[in-house]
C-alpha positions as CSV (number, residue, x, y, z in Angstrom):
1,M,-4.0,11.5,46.8
2,K,-2.8,14.3,44.5
3,I,-0.1,12.5,43.6
4,L,-2.2,9.2,42.3
5,E,-4.5,12.1,40.5
6,S,-1.4,13.3,38.7
7,S,-0.3,9.8,38.0
8,L,-3.7,8.5,36.6
9,G,-3.6,11.9,34.5
10,I,-0.6,11.2,33.2
11,L,-1.2,7.6,32.5
12,M,-4.7,8.5,30.8
13,L,-2.4,11.1,28.6
14,A,-0.3,8.4,27.1
15,F,-3.1,6.1,27.0
16,V,-4.7,8.5,24.7
17,G,-1.4,9.5,22.9
18,G,-1.0,5.7,22.2
19,C,-4.6,5.6,20.9
20,S,-4.3,8.8,18.2
21,S,-0.7,7.0,17.1
22,N,-2.6,4.1,16.1
23,S,-5.2,6.2,14.2
24,V,-2.7,7.8,12.3
25,M,-0.9,4.7,11.4
26,D,-4.4,3.4,10.0
27,S,-4.2,6.1,7.4
28,P,-0.7,6.9,6.4
29,Q,0.1,10.4,5.7
30,I,3.0,12.6,4.6
31,A,3.3,16.6,4.8
32,Q,3.0,17.9,1.5
33,D,5.9,19.8,1.6
34,E,8.1,16.4,1.7
35,L,6.8,15.7,-1.7
36,Y,8.8,16.7,-5.2
37,R,6.8,17.0,-8.1
38,V,7.8,19.2,-11.3
39,D,5.3,16.8,-14.0
40,T,1.3,17.0,-13.5
41,P,-0.3,14.5,-11.8
42,D,-1.2,12.7,-14.7
43,V,2.1,12.1,-16.7
44,I,3.1,10.7,-13.4
45,L,0.3,8.5,-13.1
46,K,0.4,7.3,-16.8
47,A,3.9,6.6,-16.5
48,A,3.5,4.6,-12.9
49,R,1.1,2.4,-14.5
50,T,2.9,1.3,-17.4
51,L,5.3,0.3,-15.2
52,M,2.9,-1.4,-12.6
53,E,1.3,-3.4,-15.7
54,S,5.0,-4.5,-16.7
55,D,5.9,-5.6,-13.3
56,E,3.6,-8.2,-12.2
57,N,6.1,-9.5,-9.4
58,V,6.4,-6.6,-7.1
59,A,8.2,-6.6,-3.5
60,L,5.4,-6.1,-0.2
61,V,6.4,-4.4,2.9
62,S,4.5,-4.8,5.9
63,V,5.9,-4.4,9.3
64,D,6.0,-7.5,12.1
65,G,5.1,-6.9,15.7
66,K,8.5,-6.0,16.9
67,G,8.5,-2.8,14.5
68,Q,10.5,-4.7,11.8
69,P,10.2,-3.9,8.1
70,R,9.5,-7.7,6.5
71,V,9.5,-7.5,2.6
72,R,8.2,-10.7,0.2
73,T,8.0,-10.7,-3.7
74,V,4.0,-11.0,-4.2
75,R,2.0,-11.3,-7.7
76,A,0.2,-7.6,-8.2
77,F,-2.9,-7.6,-9.2
78,L,-4.5,-4.1,-10.9
79,S,-7.7,-2.6,-10.9
80,E,-9.0,-1.9,-14.7
81,P,-7.7,1.3,-15.7
82,N,-10.0,4.6,-14.6
83,P,-9.2,8.2,-15.6
84,S,-12.1,9.2,-13.5
85,D,-10.9,7.3,-10.4
86,R,-7.1,8.1,-10.0
87,T,-7.0,6.4,-6.6
88,K,-9.0,3.2,-7.9
89,E,-6.3,3.3,-10.6
90,M,-3.6,2.8,-8.6
91,T,-4.7,0.5,-6.2
92,V,-3.1,-2.5,-5.8
93,W,-4.6,-6.4,-4.8
94,V,-2.6,-9.3,-3.5
95,M,-4.1,-12.9,-3.7
96,T,-2.6,-14.7,-0.6
97,R,-3.6,-17.2,1.9
98,D,-5.1,-17.2,5.6
99,S,-1.8,-18.7,6.7
100,T,1.1,-16.3,5.9
101,R,3.0,-14.0,8.2
102,K,2.0,-10.8,5.9
103,V,-2.1,-11.2,7.0
104,E,-1.5,-10.9,10.4
105,Q,0.9,-8.2,10.0
106,L,-1.1,-6.0,7.9
107,R,-3.7,-6.5,10.4
108,Q,-2.1,-5.3,13.3
109,H,-0.2,-2.6,11.4
110,P,-1.9,-1.9,7.8
111,Q,0.8,0.7,6.7
112,A,1.9,-0.9,3.8
113,T,4.3,0.0,0.7
114,L,4.9,-1.9,-2.4
115,Y,7.6,-1.4,-4.8
116,F,7.7,-1.6,-8.6
117,N,10.8,-1.4,-10.5
118,D,12.6,-1.9,-14.0
119,D,16.3,-2.1,-13.9
120,A,16.8,-1.5,-17.4
121,K,15.1,1.6,-17.6
122,L,16.1,3.2,-14.3
123,S,12.6,3.3,-13.0
124,Y,10.9,2.5,-10.3
125,L,7.8,3.1,-8.3
126,T,6.8,3.1,-5.0
127,I,3.7,3.0,-3.7
128,M,2.7,3.9,0.6
129,G,-0.7,3.1,1.7
130,K,-3.2,1.5,3.7
131,A,-3.7,-2.3,3.2
132,V,-7.3,-3.5,4.0
133,V,-7.4,-7.8,4.1
134,H,-10.7,-9.0,2.8
135,T,-11.8,-12.3,3.7
136,D,-15.1,-12.7,2.1
137,P,-14.8,-14.1,-1.6
138,A,-18.2,-13.4,-2.2
139,S,-17.7,-9.4,-1.7
140,E,-18.1,-7.6,-5.1
141,K,-14.9,-6.5,-5.0
142,V,-13.1,-9.2,-5.5
143,Q,-15.0,-11.2,-7.9
144,P,-12.9,-9.5,-10.9
145,F,-10.3,-11.3,-9.6
146,L,-11.3,-14.7,-8.8
147,A,-12.8,-15.2,-12.4
148,M,-9.2,-14.9,-13.6
149,E,-8.2,-18.2,-14.9
150,G,-6.2,-20.4,-13.0
151,Y,-5.4,-18.5,-9.6
152,K,-8.3,-19.3,-7.6
153,E,-7.0,-22.8,-8.2
154,F,-3.3,-22.0,-7.6
155,F,-3.9,-19.7,-4.5
156,W,-7.2,-21.7,-2.7
157,P,-6.8,-25.4,-3.7
158,D,-9.8,-26.0,-1.1
159,F,-11.5,-22.5,-2.0
160,P,-13.2,-20.8,-0.2
161,K,-11.2,-21.9,2.7
162,G,-8.2,-20.3,3.3
163,F,-9.3,-17.1,1.3
164,V,-7.5,-13.8,2.0
165,M,-7.1,-10.8,-0.5
166,I,-5.1,-7.6,0.6
167,E,-6.2,-4.4,-1.1
168,I,-3.4,-1.9,-0.6
169,Q,-4.9,1.3,-1.2
170,P,-2.5,4.3,-1.9
171,S,-2.0,7.6,0.1
172,W,0.8,8.7,-2.1
173,I,3.1,7.7,-4.8
174,E,6.7,8.2,-5.8
175,F,8.2,7.6,-9.2
176,M,11.2,7.9,-11.7
177,G,11.9,7.0,-14.9
178,P,11.9,7.6,-18.6
179,G,10.1,11.4,-19.0
180,V,9.5,11.7,-15.1
181,K,12.9,12.9,-13.5
182,N,13.8,12.8,-10.0
183,H,15.8,15.8,-8.1
184,R,19.1,16.4,-9.6
185,Q,20.1,17.7,-6.0
186,H,18.8,15.1,-3.4
187,W,17.7,12.8,-6.0
188,R,14.2,12.4,-4.4
189,P,11.5,11.0,-7.1
190,Q,8.2,12.9,-7.9
191,A,5.3,12.5,-6.3
192,V,1.5,12.4,-6.6
193,S,-0.5,12.2,-3.2
194,F,-4.3,10.7,-3.0
195,P,-6.7,12.5,-3.3
196,I,-4.8,14.6,-5.9
197,E,-4.8,18.1,-5.2
């Protein structure tokens, strides 16, 4: 009987441990000591936003059911610039269809990464964050994007059938480019985490 109780206890601990790791997956975090920064957040975010505005087609990385990272090119849609809410300013939206693999992957594993780059300037930005899948076209958050000419018709010919938008909320970013140099020794780009400390 004691062996059975002990086994059940171990199983419960494993289950609770598994549940807690899922909650961590829902909100990607990184230890602050892993981040490198010498410039101010404002300098980094301004340069990052400039790259975001110039690189519309970006790489979106999700993780499939077997733990394999998957990457594809998507069109990045940005919220309006908002210096009073830097998290919102760095949030990226993706229009897609409900039949695409990335939707189910991000529902199961909401951690996502976006990659912007400019080869000519040796500049790149990665946004690590949480993906939120929106399926309600009446949502106030998606209205500015649905008003843009031509996109609704392209992505959802039978709108609202098939409607999905993915919101990637940043947890932290890493950027290097003109005026924002990476570390000389280990090449780590400069980082900003959210909320900004």
